[in-house]
LOZAFI-976732 format. One record per residue (C-alpha): residue number from 1; x, y, z. Coordinates in steps of 0.2 Angstrom, whole numbers, plus 5000, padded with zeros to 4 digits. Layout:
<pts>
<pt nr="NUM" xx="X" yy="Y" zz="Z"/>
...
</pts>
This chain:
<pts>
<pt nr="1" xx="4847" yy="5158" zz="5104"/>
<pt nr="2" xx="4866" yy="5161" zz="5110"/>
<pt nr="3" xx="4879" yy="5164" zz="5094"/>
<pt nr="4" xx="4888" yy="5146" zz="5090"/>
<pt nr="5" xx="4874" yy="5138" zz="5097"/>
<pt nr="6" xx="4863" yy="5129" zz="5086"/>
<pt nr="7" xx="4866" yy="5119" zz="5071"/>
<pt nr="8" xx="4879" yy="5129" zz="5061"/>
<pt nr="9" xx="4889" yy="5132" zz="5079"/>
<pt nr="10" xx="4887" yy="5112" zz="5082"/>
<pt nr="11" xx="4894" yy="5110" zz="5065"/>
<pt nr="12" xx="4908" yy="5121" zz="5068"/>
<pt nr="13" xx="4912" yy="5112" zz="5083"/>
<pt nr="14" xx="4911" yy="5092" zz="5076"/>
<pt nr="15" xx="4922" yy="5099" zz="5061"/>
<pt nr="16" xx="4937" yy="5106" zz="5073"/>
<pt nr="17" xx="4935" yy="5089" zz="5082"/>
<pt nr="18" xx="4934" yy="5078" zz="5067"/>
<pt nr="19" xx="4954" yy="5078" zz="5066"/>
<pt nr="20" xx="4955" yy="5071" zz="5083"/>
<pt nr="21" xx="4943" yy="5057" zz="5082"/>
<pt nr="22" xx="4957" yy="5048" zz="5073"/>
<pt nr="23" xx="4976" yy="5042" zz="5074"/>
<pt nr="24" xx="4985" yy="5056" zz="5066"/>
<pt nr="25" xx="4993" yy="5049" zz="5051"/>
<pt nr="26" xx="5009" yy="5052" zz="5043"/>
<pt nr="27" xx="5008" yy="5054" zz="5022"/>
<pt nr="28" xx="5019" yy="5055" zz="5010"/>
<pt nr="29" xx="5011" yy="5062" zz="4996"/>
<pt nr="30" xx="5021" yy="5055" zz="4979"/>
<pt nr="31" xx="5014" yy="5068" zz="4965"/>
<pt nr="32" xx="5026" yy="5076" zz="4950"/>
<pt nr="33" xx="5013" yy="5089" zz="4945"/>
<pt nr="34" xx="5015" yy="5101" zz="4959"/>
<pt nr="35" xx="4999" yy="5108" zz="4957"/>
<pt nr="36" xx="4990" yy="5094" zz="4962"/>
<pt nr="37" xx="5003" yy="5086" zz="4974"/>
<pt nr="38" xx="5002" yy="5104" zz="4984"/>
<pt nr="39" xx="4982" yy="5104" zz="4985"/>
<pt nr="40" xx="4982" yy="5086" zz="4989"/>
<pt nr="41" xx="4996" yy="5090" zz="5002"/>
<pt nr="42" xx="4985" yy="5105" zz="5009"/>
<pt nr="43" xx="4970" yy="5096" zz="5009"/>
<pt nr="44" xx="4978" yy="5083" zz="5021"/>
<pt nr="45" xx="4987" yy="5096" zz="5032"/>
<pt nr="46" xx="4969" yy="5103" zz="5033"/>
<pt nr="47" xx="4960" yy="5086" zz="5038"/>
<pt nr="48" xx="4975" yy="5086" zz="5053"/>
<pt nr="49" xx="4986" yy="5076" zz="5045"/>
<pt nr="50" xx="5007" yy="5076" zz="5045"/>
<pt nr="51" xx="5011" yy="5075" zz="5027"/>
<pt nr="52" xx="5030" yy="5074" zz="5016"/>
<pt nr="53" xx="5029" yy="5077" zz="4998"/>
<pt nr="54" xx="5040" yy="5070" zz="4983"/>
<pt nr="55" xx="5037" yy="5075" zz="4966"/>
<pt nr="56" xx="5044" yy="5057" zz="4960"/>
<pt nr="57" xx="5048" yy="5039" zz="4965"/>
<pt nr="58" xx="5063" yy="5041" zz="4965"/>
<pt nr="59" xx="5063" yy="5055" zz="4980"/>
<pt nr="60" xx="5049" yy="5043" zz="4989"/>
<pt nr="61" xx="5062" yy="5028" zz="4991"/>
<pt nr="62" xx="5076" yy="5041" zz="4995"/>
<pt nr="63" xx="5064" yy="5048" zz="5011"/>
<pt nr="64" xx="5060" yy="5032" zz="5016"/>
<pt nr="65" xx="5077" yy="5025" zz="5015"/>
<pt nr="66" xx="5085" yy="5040" zz="5025"/>
<pt nr="67" xx="5069" yy="5033" zz="5039"/>
<pt nr="68" xx="5055" yy="5046" zz="5035"/>
<pt nr="69" xx="5041" yy="5038" zz="5045"/>
<pt nr="70" xx="5027" yy="5036" zz="5036"/>
<pt nr="71" xx="5011" yy="5026" zz="5039"/>
<pt nr="72" xx="5003" yy="5027" zz="5022"/>
<pt nr="73" xx="5011" yy="5034" zz="5004"/>
<pt nr="74" xx="4998" yy="5041" zz="4994"/>
<pt nr="75" xx="5005" yy="5041" zz="4974"/>
<pt nr="76" xx="5002" yy="5043" zz="4956"/>
<pt nr="77" xx="5005" yy="5030" zz="4944"/>
<pt nr="78" xx="5010" yy="5041" zz="4929"/>
<pt nr="79" xx="5028" yy="5047" zz="4937"/>
<pt nr="80" xx="5046" yy="5052" zz="4931"/>
<pt nr="81" xx="5061" yy="5044" zz="4934"/>
<pt nr="82" xx="5067" yy="5026" zz="4938"/>
<pt nr="83" xx="5050" yy="5020" zz="4944"/>
<pt nr="84" xx="5031" yy="5022" zz="4941"/>
<pt nr="85" xx="5020" yy="5023" zz="4955"/>
<pt nr="86" xx="5019" yy="5004" zz="4950"/>
<pt nr="87" xx="5035" yy="4998" zz="4954"/>
<pt nr="88" xx="5036" yy="5012" zz="4970"/>
<pt nr="89" xx="5022" yy="4999" zz="4976"/>
<pt nr="90" xx="5030" yy="4984" zz="4973"/>
<pt nr="91" xx="5045" yy="4989" zz="4983"/>
<pt nr="92" xx="5036" yy="4997" zz="4996"/>
<pt nr="93" xx="5026" yy="4980" zz="4999"/>
<pt nr="94" xx="5044" yy="4971" zz="4999"/>
<pt nr="95" xx="5056" yy="4986" zz="5008"/>
<pt nr="96" xx="5041" yy="4993" zz="5020"/>
<pt nr="97" xx="5027" yy="4980" zz="5021"/>
<pt nr="98" xx="5020" yy="4991" zz="5036"/>
<pt nr="99" xx="5017" yy="5006" zz="5025"/>
<pt nr="100" xx="4998" yy="5007" zz="5018"/>
<pt nr="101" xx="4998" yy="5014" zz="4999"/>
<pt nr="102" xx="4984" yy="5022" zz="4991"/>
<pt nr="103" xx="4988" yy="5023" zz="4973"/>
<pt nr="104" xx="4979" yy="5037" zz="4959"/>
<pt nr="105" xx="4980" yy="5040" zz="4940"/>
<pt nr="106" xx="4969" yy="5047" zz="4928"/>
<pt nr="107" xx="4979" yy="5037" zz="4914"/>
<pt nr="108" xx="4981" yy="5020" zz="4921"/>
<pt nr="109" xx="4965" yy="5008" zz="4920"/>
<pt nr="110" xx="4961" yy="5004" zz="4939"/>
<pt nr="111" xx="4964" yy="4985" zz="4937"/>
<pt nr="112" xx="4981" yy="4986" zz="4934"/>
<pt nr="113" xx="4984" yy="4998" zz="4950"/>
<pt nr="114" xx="4972" yy="4989" zz="4961"/>
<pt nr="115" xx="4981" yy="4974" zz="4957"/>
<pt nr="116" xx="4994" yy="4983" zz="4968"/>
<pt nr="117" xx="4984" yy="4993" zz="4983"/>
<pt nr="118" xx="4968" yy="5002" zz="4984"/>
<pt nr="119" xx="4965" yy="5014" zz="4969"/>
<pt nr="120" xx="4955" yy="5031" zz="4967"/>
<pt nr="121" xx="4953" yy="5038" zz="4950"/>
<pt nr="122" xx="4957" yy="5057" zz="4945"/>
<pt nr="123" xx="4951" yy="5067" zz="4945"/>
<pt nr="124" xx="4948" yy="5061" zz="4964"/>
<pt nr="125" xx="4937" yy="5068" zz="4977"/>
<pt nr="126" xx="4947" yy="5074" zz="4990"/>
<pt nr="127" xx="4938" yy="5070" zz="5004"/>
<pt nr="128" xx="4937" yy="5050" zz="4998"/>
<pt nr="129" xx="4954" yy="5052" zz="4998"/>
<pt nr="130" xx="4955" yy="5058" zz="5017"/>
<pt nr="131" xx="4942" yy="5045" zz="5022"/>
<pt nr="132" xx="4952" yy="5029" zz="5014"/>
<pt nr="133" xx="4968" yy="5037" zz="5020"/>
<pt nr="134" xx="4959" yy="5039" zz="5039"/>
<pt nr="135" xx="4952" yy="5022" zz="5037"/>
<pt nr="136" xx="4968" yy="5014" zz="5033"/>
<pt nr="137" xx="4977" yy="5022" zz="5047"/>
<pt nr="138" xx="4964" yy="5017" zz="5060"/>
<pt nr="139" xx="4967" yy="5000" zz="5055"/>
<pt nr="140" xx="4986" yy="5001" zz="5060"/>
<pt nr="141" xx="4981" yy="5011" zz="5076"/>
<pt nr="142" xx="4985" yy="5003" zz="5093"/>
<pt nr="143" xx="4971" yy="4997" zz="5103"/>
</pts>
């Protein structure tokens, strides 16, 4: 059998095509823990997404008000600054209703965040995060 042919070769080809099967989504990652934010952002980029990073909700709102084009905000609930992730979600619902939201936290009960948006508890499986983001972006993709 030729190199690259067979199950491993097919898996590599299938994996390399995976991002193209979905709309390229721009995700705003809002996380105050630098290592968590950088890791999530890198994983999302490797999955074929455009990523913008913010260290708190205030910075996220500044980016959006300045015109950043974002399809989905992936935000921690517990954030420093004048508003937490729950308040950010409320503001997004009012000021940017077309932006999808996915919340995460290791400290906030899921039911509190789930009232405002889909929720993934920490520690999260990045594959689940990527799947949820892709599904949300595909929902708004033009036909």
